[in-house]
C-alpha positions as CSV (number, residue, x, y, z in Angstrom):
1,X,-27.6,-100.6,-5.7
2,X,-31.0,-99.4,-4.4
3,X,-33.9,-100.0,-6.8
4,X,-36.0,-97.0,-5.7
5,X,-34.5,-94.4,-8.1
6,X,-35.0,-96.7,-11.0
7,X,-38.7,-97.1,-10.1
8,X,-39.4,-93.3,-9.6
9,X,-38.4,-92.4,-13.2
10,X,-41.0,-94.3,-15.2
11,X,-43.8,-93.7,-12.6
12,X,-44.4,-90.1,-14.0
13,X,-45.3,-91.7,-17.3
14,X,-48.1,-93.6,-15.7
15,X,-49.8,-90.7,-14.0
16,X,-51.1,-88.8,-17.0
17,X,-52.2,-91.7,-19.3
18,X,-55.6,-93.5,-19.0
19,X,-56.2,-96.8,-17.2
20,X,-56.3,-98.7,-20.4
21,X,-53.0,-97.3,-21.7
22,X,-51.4,-98.0,-18.3
23,X,-52.6,-101.6,-18.4
24,X,-51.2,-102.2,-22.0
25,X,-47.8,-101.0,-20.8
26,X,-48.0,-103.3,-17.9
27,X,-48.7,-106.3,-20.2
28,X,-45.9,-105.3,-22.5
29,X,-43.5,-105.1,-19.6
30,X,-44.7,-108.5,-18.3
31,X,-44.3,-110.3,-21.7
32,X,-40.9,-108.7,-22.1
33,X,-39.5,-109.7,-18.7
34,X,-39.1,-113.5,-19.3
35,X,-36.6,-112.8,-22.1
36,X,-34.2,-111.4,-19.5
37,X,-34.2,-114.7,-17.5
38,X,-33.5,-116.7,-20.6
39,X,-30.0,-115.2,-20.7
40,X,-29.1,-116.9,-17.5
41,X,-29.3,-114.2,-14.8
42,X,-31.5,-115.8,-12.3
43,X,-30.6,-113.4,-9.5
44,X,-31.5,-110.4,-11.6
45,X,-34.8,-112.1,-12.5
46,X,-35.9,-112.1,-8.9
47,X,-35.2,-108.4,-8.5
48,X,-37.2,-107.6,-11.7
49,X,-40.1,-109.6,-10.3
50,X,-40.1,-107.6,-7.1
51,X,-40.1,-104.4,-9.0
52,X,-42.9,-105.6,-11.2
53,X,-45.0,-106.3,-8.2
54,X,-44.3,-102.8,-6.9
55,X,-45.3,-101.2,-10.2
56,X,-48.5,-103.3,-10.4
57,X,-49.4,-102.1,-6.8
58,X,-48.9,-98.4,-7.8
59,X,-50.8,-98.8,-11.1
60,X,-53.6,-100.5,-9.3
61,X,-53.7,-97.6,-6.8
62,X,-53.8,-95.1,-9.6
63,X,-56.6,-96.9,-11.3
64,X,-58.6,-96.8,-8.1
65,X,-58.1,-93.0,-7.9
66,X,-60.6,-90.8,-9.7
67,X,-59.5,-88.5,-12.4
68,X,-60.3,-85.4,-10.4
69,X,-58.0,-86.4,-7.6
70,X,-55.2,-86.9,-10.1
71,X,-55.8,-83.5,-11.8
72,X,-56.0,-81.9,-8.3
73,X,-52.7,-83.4,-7.3
74,X,-51.2,-82.2,-10.7
75,X,-52.4,-78.7,-9.9
76,X,-50.9,-78.8,-6.4
77,X,-47.6,-80.0,-7.9
78,X,-47.7,-77.2,-10.4
79,X,-48.6,-74.6,-7.7
80,X,-45.9,-75.8,-5.5
81,X,-43.4,-75.3,-8.4
82,X,-44.7,-71.8,-9.1
83,X,-44.7,-71.0,-5.4
84,X,-41.1,-72.1,-5.2
85,X,-40.2,-69.7,-8.0
86,X,-41.9,-66.9,-6.2
87,X,-40.3,-67.7,-2.9
88,X,-36.8,-67.9,-4.6
89,X,-37.4,-64.6,-6.2
90,X,-38.3,-63.0,-2.9
91,X,-35.4,-64.6,-1.1
92,X,-33.0,-63.2,-3.8
93,X,-34.5,-59.8,-3.3
94,X,-34.1,-60.0,0.4
95,X,-30.6,-61.2,0.1
96,X,-29.8,-58.3,-2.2
97,X,-31.3,-55.8,0.3
98,X,-29.4,-57.5,3.1
99,X,-26.2,-57.1,1.2
100,X,-26.9,-53.5,0.5
101,X,-27.7,-52.9,4.2
102,X,-24.4,-54.6,5.1
103,X,-22.5,-52.4,2.6
104,X,-24.2,-49.3,4.1
105,X,-23.4,-50.3,7.6
106,X,-19.9,-51.0,6.7
107,X,-19.7,-47.5,5.1
108,X,-21.1,-45.9,8.3
109,X,-18.6,-47.9,10.4
110,X,-15.7,-46.7,8.2
111,X,-17.0,-43.1,8.4
112,X,-17.3,-43.3,12.2
113,X,-13.8,-44.8,12.4
114,X,-12.5,-42.0,10.2
115,X,-14.1,-39.5,12.6
116,X,-12.7,-41.2,15.7
117,X,-9.3,-41.2,14.1
118,X,-9.6,-37.5,13.4
119,X,-10.6,-36.9,17.0
120,X,-7.7,-39.0,18.3
121,X,-5.3,-37.2,15.9
122,X,-6.6,-33.8,17.1
123,X,-6.0,-34.8,20.8
124,X,-2.5,-36.0,20.0
125,X,-1.7,-32.7,18.2
126,X,-3.1,-30.7,21.1
127,X,-1.0,-32.7,23.6
128,X,2.1,-32.3,21.4
129,X,1.7,-28.5,21.1
130,X,1.2,-28.2,24.8
131,X,4.5,-30.0,25.4
132,X,6.2,-27.9,22.9
133,X,4.9,-24.7,24.4
134,X,5.9,-25.8,27.9
135,X,9.4,-26.6,26.6
136,X,9.7,-23.2,24.9
137,X,8.5,-21.5,28.1
138,X,11.1,-23.3,30.2
139,X,13.9,-22.6,27.8
140,X,12.7,-18.9,27.5
141,X,12.8,-18.5,31.3
142,X,16.2,-20.2,31.5
143,X,17.6,-18.0,28.6
144,X,16.1,-14.8,30.2
145,X,17.7,-15.7,33.6
146,X,21.1,-16.4,32.0
147,X,20.8,-13.1,30.0
148,X,19.9,-11.1,33.1
149,X,22.8,-12.7,35.0
150,X,25.1,-11.6,32.3
151,X,23.8,-8.1,31.7
152,X,23.1,-7.2,35.4
153,X,26.6,-5.8,36.0
154,X,26.5,-3.9,32.8
155,X,23.0,-2.7,33.5
156,X,24.1,-1.4,36.9
157,X,26.9,0.5,35.3
158,X,24.6,1.9,32.7
159,X,22.1,3.0,35.3
160,X,24.8,4.6,37.4
161,X,26.3,6.4,34.4
162,X,22.8,7.6,33.5
163,X,22.2,8.9,36.9
164,X,25.6,10.7,36.7
165,X,24.8,12.2,33.3
166,X,21.4,13.3,34.5
167,X,23.0,14.9,37.6
168,X,25.7,16.7,35.6
169,X,23.2,17.9,33.0
170,X,20.9,19.3,35.7
171,X,23.9,20.9,37.5
172,X,25.1,22.5,34.3
173,X,21.6,23.8,33.5
174,X,21.4,25.1,37.1
175,X,24.8,26.8,36.8
176,X,23.9,28.3,33.4
177,X,20.6,29.5,34.9
178,X,22.4,31.0,37.9
179,X,25.0,32.7,35.7
180,X,22.2,34.1,33.5
181,X,20.3,35.4,36.5
182,X,23.5,36.9,37.9
183,X,24.4,38.6,34.6
184,X,20.9,39.9,34.3
185,X,21.1,41.2,38.0
186,X,24.4,43.0,37.2
187,X,22.9,44.6,34.1
188,X,19.6,45.8,35.7
189,X,21.3,48.1,38.2
190,X,18.6,50.6,37.8
191,X,15.9,48.3,38.9
192,X,17.7,46.9,41.9
193,X,20.0,48.3,44.4
194,X,23.4,46.5,44.4
195,X,24.4,45.6,47.9
196,X,27.8,46.9,48.9
197,X,30.3,44.1,49.0
198,X,33.2,44.2,51.4
199,X,36.6,43.8,49.9
200,X,38.4,40.7,50.9
201,X,42.1,39.7,50.4
202,X,43.5,36.7,48.6
203,X,44.7,35.5,52.0
204,X,41.2,35.6,53.4
205,X,40.0,33.7,50.4
206,X,42.6,31.0,50.7
207,X,42.0,30.7,54.4
208,X,38.6,29.2,53.5
209,X,40.4,26.3,51.9
210,X,38.9,26.3,48.4
211,X,39.4,23.2,46.2
212,X,42.0,23.0,43.5
213,X,41.0,22.1,39.9
214,X,43.6,20.2,37.8
215,X,41.4,19.8,34.6
216,X,41.4,16.0,34.8
217,X,38.4,15.6,37.1
218,X,35.8,15.6,34.3
219,X,32.4,17.3,34.3
220,X,31.5,16.0,37.8
221,X,34.7,17.4,39.2
222,X,34.2,20.7,37.5
223,X,30.7,21.1,38.8
224,X,31.9,20.3,42.3
225,X,34.7,22.8,42.0
226,X,32.2,25.5,40.8
227,X,29.9,24.9,43.8
228,X,32.7,24.8,46.4
229,X,34.4,27.9,45.0
230,X,31.2,29.9,45.0
231,X,30.7,28.8,48.6
232,X,34.1,30.2,49.5
233,X,33.1,33.4,47.7
234,X,30.1,33.8,49.9
235,X,32.0,33.0,53.2
236,X,34.9,35.3,52.4
237,X,32.7,38.1,51.0
238,X,34.7,38.1,47.8
239,X,33.7,40.9,45.4
240,X,32.9,40.2,41.7
241,X,36.0,41.9,40.3
242,X,38.2,39.5,42.4
243,X,36.5,36.2,41.8
244,X,38.4,35.3,38.6
245,X,41.7,36.4,40.0
246,X,41.3,34.4,43.2
247,X,39.8,31.4,41.5
248,X,42.8,31.2,39.2
249,X,44.9,30.7,42.3
250,X,43.3,27.2,42.7
251,X,44.1,26.0,39.1
252,X,46.9,23.5,38.9
253,X,48.3,21.1,36.3
254,X,46.6,21.0,33.0
255,X,44.0,23.6,33.9
256,X,46.7,26.1,34.8
257,X,48.5,25.5,31.5
258,X,45.3,26.1,29.6
259,X,44.6,29.3,31.5
260,X,48.1,30.6,30.8
261,X,47.8,29.8,27.1
262,X,44.4,31.6,27.0
263,X,45.7,34.7,28.9
264,X,49.0,35.0,27.1
265,X,47.7,36.9,24.0
266,X,45.7,39.2,26.3
267,X,47.1,41.7,28.8
268,X,46.8,40.6,32.4
269,X,44.6,43.6,33.3
270,X,42.2,42.7,30.6
271,X,42.1,39.0,31.6
272,X,41.1,39.8,35.1
273,X,38.2,41.9,33.9
274,X,36.5,38.7,32.7
275,X,33.4,38.0,34.8
276,X,33.0,34.9,36.8
277,X,30.1,34.0,34.6
278,X,32.2,34.1,31.5
279,X,35.0,32.3,33.2
280,X,32.8,29.4,34.1
281,X,31.5,29.3,30.5
282,X,35.1,29.0,29.2
283,X,35.8,26.2,31.7
284,X,32.6,24.3,30.7
285,X,33.3,24.6,27.1
286,X,36.8,23.2,27.7
287,X,36.3,20.4,30.1
288,X,32.7,19.3,29.8
289,X,31.2,20.1,26.4
290,X,27.7,18.8,25.6
291,X,29.0,16.1,23.3
292,X,31.2,14.7,26.1
293,X,28.3,14.8,28.6
294,X,26.1,12.8,26.1
295,X,28.8,10.1,25.7
296,X,28.9,9.5,29.3
């Protein structure tokens, strides 16, 4: 075991006392030491004598030091103690501030990470939406193409029927206007001079090969029959009072049956007095009413 720690403990007691007191302690220690060797520990006696010599050297050095030097050393020791307290306090404060700064920096880092995560999440959402929109557009174009492929034939039929309906309606309106103008012309004999029409025979009328009307041709067939028959009237110079009579000669099938049922309650002379305008109105009402034209 090293003897140095044992020596440093009692030394502090010899710094403050006077030289006389220190010497009395040294004498006391010297007189008491021989009692240890009387017990029979010769090896330990040598160690104590060595320590005694070291203590005597230290005491002699202290006796040689002036009192002012000792007090100055004590002041320095006390100042060092106080300075160590101040330094420790400043160190604790700096350590606290450093911990606060670290905490603040960690908070900023977490906040920045949160913003970065939000930005990344926004980019991911935008990319996802762009993909979804592109898929929707692709499916929409595919669905539209399939739909158009399915409805194209039906659309063509609808367009064709619409064209036919428009044509028939226009023809009917034209026929109605023509009949109205003809009727007004016949009524206003005083304003216009009626041209003299040459009488034609039924044979002359039939030689122009007029179309027959069966009643099953529909509105389009009826309009065509009107136009062709009036063309024959013009070529054969058929007079107004003969038009209904000659036109009845071209009725066949269901149309002829209808005409016979219509003329049966009326005398034949009265039936043939019907004007061509009224005759056409009867046929239009029977074979192409407005409701049927709208259904086309």
